[in-house]
N, C-alpha and C positions, 0 to 999 in steps of 0.2 A: 714579794708582794707588795701591793700598794696598800699604804695604813688606811684605815677606817676614814680618816678625815680628807683626805686626798681627794673624793667624788665629789666635795664641795667649793674645791678650788675655782676662781673666777680665771679664765685665761682670756686675753687678746686674742681674737682671730685677727680683726683689720684694725691697727691701730690709728687714733686719730686724737690730735690733741688740738684744743682749741681756748687760745688765749690762757696759756697754760694749765687747761684743765683736761685730763686725761678722760675722753668720752667714747673713747674705744669700742666698738661691736666685739663683745664677747660670746663665750658659750652661753651663758645666761640671756644674752639678747637674743642668741641664735632659737633658743629654745622655746624663749617668748613666741618668739615670732611661727615656730615651728607649730606649737599650741592652737595660737590665733586660726592659724591655717586650718589646721584640722580641723576645728572645731566652727570653723564658715565652711569646710566642703561636707561637713557632715550634715550641718542644717540645710545646706543647697541642696545636697543628693535625698536627705529626708523630705524636702518640701517640692520636690520635683515629681509632677505628675500626682498629685494630691486626688486622693479618691476617697469616696464614702466607706471601703472596704483597707483599711489603711495597709501599706508594707510595712515587714520588719521596722525598717529604718524611721517611717514615719511614725508609728505606734512610740516607738522608743523616744523619739523626738515629742510626740505629744503628753506622754506620760512625764518627761522633764520639763516641759510648760506647765502642766496640772499640777507638778508638785510644787513649783517656786509660786503657781497663783494662789493655792492653798495659803502655802508658806504666809504670802502679804496680806490674803484676807483673814488669817486668824490672827497674825501678830500686829498689825497695821490698821486692817479694817480698810472700809469702802477708799478713805482717803489715799491710800498707798496704790490704788494702781494707777497712777500717772508715772509711778518710779519704777513700775513692774520692768522694762527694759533694762535699768540698769542693775537691778539685782537680780535679773535672768542671768545678765550677760556676766557679773560677777561671781554669782554660783557655777556657772557654767564653766567660767575659766577657772577657777580655781579647782575644781573639779578633775578638768582637762590635766591642769599641770601638774598636781597628785599622782593622778593615774597615769601619764607618760613618767613620770619621777622613779617608776616601778619598774620600768623596762631596763633590764642590765646594760649600760654604756649609754643610757641616758642622763638628761641633767635635771635635779629636780628644784625646780626654780623656787619652790615655795619655802622651801630650807633654808634660803638668808631671810634675814632679819629685814634687812633693805627694803626687799620685796615686799614681805608683809607690811611692814610698818609704813612704807610708802601706800601702801591701798588702806591701811587702818586709816591713817590721817586725811587722806584724801575725802573716807568716809566721814569722819570726825569733822573736817569742816565744814562738807557739805551737810551735813544731820545739823550743825550748828546755825549756818544759814538760814536752813529751812524754816527753824524753830525760830529765830529774830524775826525772819518776815509774816511767819504766822500770826507771832502772840506780840510782836513787839519788845518791850519792856516788862511785859508779863510773862516772859521766856525766864526772866530769873527766879519765877515761884517753884521751877524745875531744882532749886538748890535748897529749898526747905519744905520737907513733905506738908501735905493739906491736911487739916485737922490736928498738927502738932501745937501744943502749949507755946506761946510765943518766947517765954523766957529760955526755951530748949535753942532758940534759932543761934546762938554764942555758939555752942557746942555742934549742933546737927548743919549747919551752914557749911562751915570749914571743909566737915568730914564729906559733905554732899559735892563740894566744887573738887576737891581732892581725888573722887571717886570719878567724878565728870571726865577731867584731865588726864586720867591714869587709864582713861579707856582704849585710848589708840594702842597703849603700849602694852595693855592686858591680852587686846583682840591681835595684835600682830606676835607678841611672845606665844600665843598658845599654839598658833598655827605653826610658826618657826620652830616650836621646839618638839612636837610631836613629830614631823616630819623628819626633824633632825636625828631625834633620838632612835627613831624606829631604823632609819637607814644605818645608822651607825652601828645597830645591834645586827643587822642582818649581815654585813662585812663581817662584823667579827665573829658570828656564827659561822659564817661560810669559810672561816680562815682556818678553821678545827677541822673542816671535811677532808679535805685532802692527805693533810701531816698525819691523820691516824688512821687511813690506808681505808680497805674494803670492811673489815670484820668491823671495828671501832668506829668507824665513819657514818655507819647507818644511826647513828643515835643523833649527832648533830644536823646528820641530811634532814633526818625526820624533825627537829625542832626547827631548822629553818625552813621547811614546808610551812608548819603550822605557823611559825613568826609573817611569811609571807602572807599567809589569806588572811592573817590578822592586820598586815599592814597595810591591804586593800583596801579593809571594812574602815581601817582608821581614815585612808586617804578622802572616802566619801563622806565619812561621819564629821572631819573636820571641816571639810567645803561647808558643810552642813549648819555646823556650830558656826561657821564664821558667820556667813549668810544669815541665819534666822538670829543674832546677836544685832546684824546691821538693822534685821526689821523693826526690834525692841526699841534699839535707839531712837529708830525712825517716827515708832510709836510714839514715846516719849515727846521728841521734838512735834509730833503734832497734837498730843493730847495732853501734855505733862502730867503731872502725877494722877 
């Protein structure tokens, strides 16, 4: 039986090397393409033949749209409207990757810290650039809470800077850790079902069903948390403290 960590192995499908760098098309790359294709196909079908009385697919698409729109309105404000396409795409991509990863035999893209850190780093750089272009040098006020006594700057400013620089790490690790631990737990519990037989195997099987349902919930929650934190960071960049 395969070990619980083998499901996270990245294996090349089409080996490619350019200038001494391995840029092979891997199983992770394949599932990213599959996730994007599924997401694109869903919205193409959902928006085809739009009507006043929506179909089931159109209703689901509209619910997703409204959920992200409300998230931006509540956490960013009216200034966040122009960033809706990016935030909506981010949420749907993460949600699709997390849910597809729950299918047996598939690959969980978000279980790799390089993927989650790549997304988090792009968000960090983008939000920082937005803040600088919006406020100029006044953006530095973000590192000193408004209303705090001036003498506390020696303590608070380094803490705020470290906290700010740690954002891409914490954002990436949170998603990566939750997806990885959940899948490892599923694999470990599933390994007890067959060896224990029909009589005793019913216990880990019941636990497996419960954990699977919990993992589906976590898949949705983690996509939501990643996206809402992106909105919070964007709000701070636009409005400072």
